[in-house]
N, C-alpha and C positions, 0 to 999 in steps of 0.2 A: 505494498499500499503506499509506504513513504518512498520507495523506488519511482511507484508511477505517478504521486507527486513531482518528484522531482525531475522527473522526465517530461512532463506538463510543463512546469515553470520552464524550464530549459528550452523547449521547444516554443513556448510562448515568448522569450527573450529572442530566440533567432529571427521571430517571425516579424518580433517589435524591430528589430535590428534591421532587416530588408525594408522596411516601410518607411525608414527614417526619410526626411524631406533630402531630395536631391539624389538618393540611391540608384538609382535606376539611370542616370544621366552619363555620358559617355566621359572621360576625361579628357580635359584640355589639353589638346597637343602640346609638347613641348615646344619654346620658341626658341628660332635660331636665330644665330647674330647676322641680319642682314640688313642690306640699305631700308631703311623707312620710305615707304608708299605713299604719299599725300592722297587725301581723300578729301570730301567737302568739308568745309567749314573749317580748313587747315588756314593757317595765315602767314603767308609767304613774304618775303623782302627781295624783291628783284633788284639787282644792281647791273646798269649796263654800263659799262667802262666807259667814258668820254662822252659823256650824253645825259644830265641830268635829267631831260624832260620822261626817259624812260625807265627812270630809276624811283621807287618806291613801294609801298607795302600793299599785297593784293591779297584777298580771300577767296578762297575756291568756293565756286558756284554747287549748285547742287549737281548740276551737270557734268562737276569735275573741270573745269575751265575756268581759268583767269582771264582779264580784259586789262590787256597792256594797251596804253596812248601810243599813236603810230603805227602799233603794230597788229592790234586787234584780237581776238581770241585765240589761244593758245590753251591746247588739252594740256593738263596736272593731275587728274585724278589718276589713281594705281601708278604712277610714275615715280621714281627717285628725284633728286633735288637736281644730281649731274642730269638725266635724263632732261629734265625739263629746261636746263640750261642751254643741253642741244637743240631742242625744239624752238627757245627764245632767238637764238642764233641763227638757226635757219630760217625762221621767219623775217629777221632783220635782213638776210645776204638775198633770200627770195624777193622781197619789198625792195631790194637797193640804198637801205638806208645805211648800212657798212660794208666794206669791203671784206674786212676780218672782224667780226663782231667777237665781242667778249663779254661774257653772261655770268654772273653769281647769283645762285638762288640759296634761301636759305629757311628753314620752316621757324617762325616767329612764335607762333602759337598755336597748337596740337590742340585737333577735337577735343571735348570734355569727355571725362569717362562719369558713370552715373553709379548711386550707391543706393542700394535699397534693400528694405527688411529689418534686421534686427539689429541696429545700428543708432547712436545716440542723433544723429543728426543726418538724416539722408539726404541727397541730393545729387546735384550737378558738379563737377570739382576737376580744375584744371588737370590736363595729363601733365605728368613729367617722366623722362626716359628714365627705364629702368625699374618704374615703378610696379611693384606687383600686389595681390590682390590685398596683403596684410596692410600696405601703407595705405591704399584706397581706401581702407576702412577707416585706419587710423585719421585719414584729412575727413572724414564723415563722426568725427570725434569716438571712434573706438565701438568695441562690440556692447549691447547692454545685456542686462542680466538675462535675459533669455535667451540669447544667441546659441547657435551651434559654433564653437570656434575652431575646427578643426578643418572645416572644408567650406566651400562656397559655391555659387554657381555664379558662371557666369557666360552670358550673351554675348555673340560676336557675331558679326554678318560676312560670310563666307565669301566668295570670290565670285560666285553667282548673283550676289546681293539679297541673300534671303538669312534671316537670322538663325543661329541654331546654338543651344544651351549647352554648357559643359561644365562639368563638376571638377574643382580646382582647389589647387592644395594652397596653402597660407604663402608660398614662394612663387606659386604661379605669377610669370608677367602679364600685364596687363596690356592693352592697345589703345590706343586713342579710340573714342567711340563704343568701347566694351560698358554692358551695365553688368554688376557685381550684387548680387543678391544674396543677404546673410541670411540663412533661414532660423526659424524659431523651435527651439527644443521641445519636443512632446511634455517632458515632464522636469 
């Protein structure tokens, strides 16, 4: 009788563990060190050497483009800053603005990350390179007393433009635009 009760309690514990929030999510893919790909709402500084008219700060549109004076619209979404530099230089050559143009592009403001759930102050926060799920939670005021602190979910837009939700550990790297959700403990 005692063995049957112990077995029932163990089985109940296993079922409860399997039913924990986010337990069925796929793991967040490991981040690799690769060049950052620009996306909508990133803010770029474009510097064109020897022409201050073309130099300035530009926000990437929802369509993934930036509008530069004299040049027009240049695709930026999904490209690295080096690829954008080459695209700007190509447009300047094509429009006969310069014979040998030189441009530099840098990201001056990234898309924000969003932190929701069992944190002290959820919301939208500036992304910083190297940000982990734990640092994202920290900028949101930290875990509240009801939070599951071992893992979170991260919702990320995949290359096809669809949101995918993953289970992420505390040291997992987040990317601009990610949504971090901290789950609530059941008991």
